[in-house]
C-alpha positions in Angstrom: 35.9 60.4 29.6 35.0 62.2 32.5 32.3 60.7 35.1 28.9 62.1 34.9 27.2 63.8 37.8 25.0 62.1 39.7 21.0 61.8 38.3 18.1 60.3 39.5 17.8 56.5 38.7 15.1 54.8 36.6 12.4 52.9 38.9 12.8 49.2 40.0 12.9 46.8 37.4 13.3 49.6 34.7 14.4 47.8 31.3 15.2 50.2 28.1 16.4 48.9 25.1 19.1 50.9 23.5 19.4 50.8 19.9 23.1 49.8 19.6 24.8 47.3 16.9 27.9 45.6 18.8 30.6 45.4 16.4 34.4 43.9 16.6 35.1 44.7 20.1 32.8 46.3 22.6 33.9 47.7 25.8 31.7 48.1 28.9 33.0 50.6 31.6 32.1 51.2 35.1 33.7 54.4 36.7 33.2 56.8 39.9 35.1 59.2 41.9 36.5 58.0 44.7 35.7 56.6 48.2 34.9 52.9 47.7 35.2 50.0 45.3 32.7 48.8 42.8 33.0 45.3 41.1 31.7 44.5 37.6 30.8 40.7 36.9 28.6 39.2 34.6 26.4 35.9 34.1 26.5 34.0 30.7 23.2 32.3 29.6 21.5 30.1 27.1 18.5 31.1 25.0 16.6 28.8 27.7 18.4 30.8 30.5 20.9 27.7 31.4 24.0 29.1 33.0 27.1 29.1 30.7 29.5 30.4 33.0 30.7 33.6 35.0 33.3 36.4 34.6 34.2 38.1 37.7 37.2 39.5 39.6 37.6 36.0 41.5 40.8 34.0 40.5 40.4 32.1 37.3 37.3 33.8 36.3 38.5 37.0 34.7 37.9 35.6 31.1 35.6 33.7 29.2 36.5 30.6 28.3 38.1 30.5 31.7 42.0 31.1 31.9 42.1 32.0 28.1 44.8 34.1 26.6 43.9 37.5 25.5 43.9 36.4 22.0 41.2 33.5 22.6 39.2 35.2 25.1 35.4 36.0 24.2 35.0 38.0 27.4 38.0 39.8 29.3 37.4 41.4 33.0 40.1 44.2 33.7 39.4 45.0 37.3 41.0 47.7 39.3 43.3 48.7 36.5 42.8 52.5 36.3 42.8 53.7 39.8 45.5 56.3 39.4 43.1 58.0 36.4 40.2 59.7 37.8 39.1 60.0 34.4 39.5 56.3 33.4 37.0 53.6 33.8 37.7 51.7 36.9 36.4 48.5 35.8 36.1 47.1 32.1 34.6 44.3 30.5 35.9 43.8 27.0 33.8 41.6 24.7 34.2 40.2 21.2 30.9 39.1 20.0 32.5 37.1 17.1 34.1 34.8 19.7 30.9 34.1 21.8 29.7 30.9 21.1 26.6 30.5 19.3 24.6 28.8 22.4 25.1 32.0 24.3 22.2 34.6 24.1 22.0 36.6 27.2 24.9 38.4 29.1 23.5 39.8 32.2 26.0 42.6 33.8 26.3 43.6 37.4 27.5 46.3 39.5 28.7 45.4 43.1 29.7 47.5 46.2 32.6 45.6 47.2 33.9 48.5 49.7 32.3 51.7 50.9 28.2 52.7 51.2 25.4 50.4 51.2 23.4 52.5 48.2 24.5 53.4 44.7 23.4 56.8 45.9 26.1 57.4 47.7 28.6 56.1 45.4 30.2 59.3 43.8 29.8 59.9 40.0 29.2 56.4 39.6 28.4 55.9 35.6 27.9 53.1 33.2 29.3 53.4 29.5 29.1 51.6 26.3 31.9 51.7 23.6 32.3 50.3 20.3 35.6 49.9 18.5 36.8 52.6 20.9 33.9 55.2 20.0 31.5 55.7 23.1 27.9 54.9 22.0 26.0 55.0 25.3 26.4 56.4 29.1 24.2 56.7 31.7 24.6 57.4 35.7 24.1 55.0 38.4 22.8 56.5 41.4 19.9 54.1 42.7 18.5 55.3 46.4 17.6 52.1 47.3 20.1 50.3 50.2 21.4 47.7 47.9 25.0 46.7 47.1 24.3 45.0 43.9 22.3 46.1 40.9 21.6 44.3 37.7 23.0 47.2 35.1 22.5 46.1 31.5 21.6 43.1 29.8 23.0 42.2 26.2 20.9 39.8 24.2 21.5 38.4 20.8 19.0 39.3 18.2 16.2 36.7 17.7 16.2 37.8 14.1 20.1 37.9 13.6 22.6 35.7 15.3 25.3 38.0 14.4 24.0 41.1 16.0 23.6 41.6 19.7 21.3 44.3 21.6 21.9 46.4 24.6 19.1 46.4 27.1 19.7 49.1 29.9 18.4 48.1 33.5 18.3 48.9 37.2 17.3 45.9 38.9 17.8 45.5 42.6 19.3 41.9 43.1 21.3 41.7 46.3 21.8 38.1 47.4 20.6 35.4 47.5 18.0 36.5 44.7 20.4 37.7 42.2 20.2 34.5 39.8 16.4 34.9 40.3 16.3 38.5 39.2 18.2 37.6 36.1 16.1 35.0 35.1 12.7 36.6 36.1 13.5 40.1 34.5 14.7 38.3 31.2 11.5 36.2 31.0 8.9 39.1 32.2 10.4 42.3 31.0 11.8 41.1 27.7 8.5 39.5 26.8 6.8 42.8 28.0 4.7 41.5 30.7 3.2 44.0 33.3 0.9 41.6 35.2 1.0 37.8 35.7 -1.1 34.9 36.8 0.1 32.3 39.1 -1.7 29.3 40.4 0.3 26.8 42.6 -0.9 23.6 44.2 0.7 21.4 46.7 0.1 18.0 45.4 1.6 15.3 47.5 4.6 14.3 49.9 6.2 10.8 50.2 8.5 9.1 52.3 7.8 11.6 55.5 9.5 10.6 58.7 6.6 9.1 61.0 6.1 11.2 64.4 3.3 9.2 65.8 4.3 5.8 66.3 4.4 4.4 62.3 2.3 7.3 60.7 2.0 11.1 60.9 -1.1 13.5 60.3 0.6 16.0 57.8 -0.4 19.1 56.4 1.6 21.8 54.6 2.2 25.5 55.2 3.3 27.8 52.2 5.0 31.1 52.6 4.5 33.3 49.5 4.5 37.3 49.0 5.4 39.3 52.1 5.4 36.1 54.1 1.5 35.6 53.6 0.7 32.0 54.9 -1.3 29.6 52.9 -2.0 26.0 54.4 -3.5 22.6 53.2 -5.9 20.4 55.1 -4.5 18.0 57.5 -4.5 14.1 56.0 -4.7 11.5 58.8 -2.4 8.6 59.5 0.0 8.4 56.3 3.4 9.5 55.6 2.5 9.7 52.1 -0.2 12.5 51.8 -2.0 13.3 48.8 -3.9 16.7 49.1 -6.9 18.4 47.6 -6.0 20.0 44.0 -9.5 20.2 42.8 -8.6 24.0 43.2 -5.3 25.9 43.6 -3.6 26.4 47.3 -2.3 29.9 46.0 -3.9 32.4 43.2 -2.3 35.5 42.4 -3.0 38.2 40.0 -0.8 41.0 40.4 2.2 43.2 39.0 4.9 41.1 37.9 7.5 43.6 39.8 6.2 42.2 43.0 7.4 38.7 42.0 10.9 40.3 41.3 11.1 42.4 43.9 14.1 41.8 46.6 13.1 39.4 49.3 10.4 37.7 47.6 13.1 35.4 46.0 11.5 32.2 47.4 8.4 30.3 47.9 9.0 28.4 51.1 7.1 25.0 52.0 7.1 23.6 55.4 5.5 20.0 56.0 4.0 19.3 59.7 2.7 16.6 61.7 -0.6 17.7 63.0 -0.7 17.1 67.0 -3.8 17.9 68.9 -2.4 18.2 72.4 1.6 19.0 71.9 3.1 21.3 69.4 3.2 20.2 65.8 6.1 18.2 64.7 8.4 19.7 61.9 8.8 17.3 58.9 10.9 19.2 56.5 11.2 22.2 54.4 11.5 22.9 50.4 11.6 26.0 48.6 11.5 27.3 45.0 13.0 30.2 43.5 11.2 33.0 41.5 13.1 31.7 38.5 11.4 28.3 38.9 8.1 30.0 38.8 8.8 32.0 35.6 10.3 28.8 34.0 6.6 27.4 33.6 5.6 30.8 31.6 3.4 29.9 28.8 4.0 26.0 29.2 0.8 25.3 30.9 1.0 23.3 34.6 4.6 22.2 35.7 5.3 19.9 38.5 8.5 20.0 41.0 9.7 17.8 43.5 11.4 19.3 46.1 13.3 17.3 48.8 12.5 18.1 52.3 15.5 19.2 54.7 16.5 21.2 57.9 15.1 25.0 57.8 18.4 25.8 59.6 22.0 24.7 60.3 20.6 24.3 64.0 17.3 22.5 63.4 17.6 19.1 65.4 14.3 17.8 64.2 14.4 14.2 62.3 13.1 15.3 58.6 13.2 13.5 55.4 10.7 12.8 52.3 10.1 14.7 49.2 7.2 17.2 48.1 5.4 17.5 44.7 4.2 21.1 44.0 2.3 22.1 40.7 2.4 25.5 39.2 1.3 27.4 36.1 2.4 31.1 35.3 1.1 33.3 32.3 0.6 36.9 31.4 -2.5 38.3 32.4 
């Protein structure tokens, strides 16, 4: 099949369900004209979004199950196999739905520019197509204009009403590292649930086993970086290495578009614990972080708590750090 001409891409985090029933063998192809190298890969997830494996160009990862013979493989990636034919798919994912394990419910498919430009808008005639038993059911151009090398381009979902049927969800989601895993889970949680706005509440509850910075004690407080690196700060608790902070009201309350939580660069909530010094600079006690996917895991389940290990903030950090931090959070559609 000839490549499509470039076209305007859907907006960020666009997700559209395609009415395609997957049959005996499904082929998902990526193609482009020339001048670059694009790699296909996929993440395999359970109903609860736990990882069940990956299929990629890396050695030993080109089939699922790993290193399976063709007759036993449920998914097989044929990578860079058709460079000599300008009309053929250059990357192919072959999927046999009947061979997929019953606990697999989602297959997230990515396209990554391995060599070439920094944006899919500059990849000539890039397209995605889907074939059922050799018959093309769906085709679209990939021409995203943002500067990203990695896009989530499609999600296959096992039908909630029929275990034998899979659905194709067409997607264009910017998910450059390190936010790729967060993008998968956040999109699946929010977009497939039809969310447009969310309500998030977050509390910093307590810390334990902090390194004493003032003789045998510290005066700890926690500083939190959230969307656009906005900083929130707890009160200082005096003379302790096991502070408990005021949780009568959330430290962070957010009501806004779900896309703001899914956008690239917002993949983590960062917690920095310091010892307050009233004469010299405050001493660093340690850093913890949560991914967007961790926040979305609380959707519809009420208040959840997570224990974060406090560690160095960089490989060159020389401060004596340690201990743990307990945070509480709640996320729901608003």
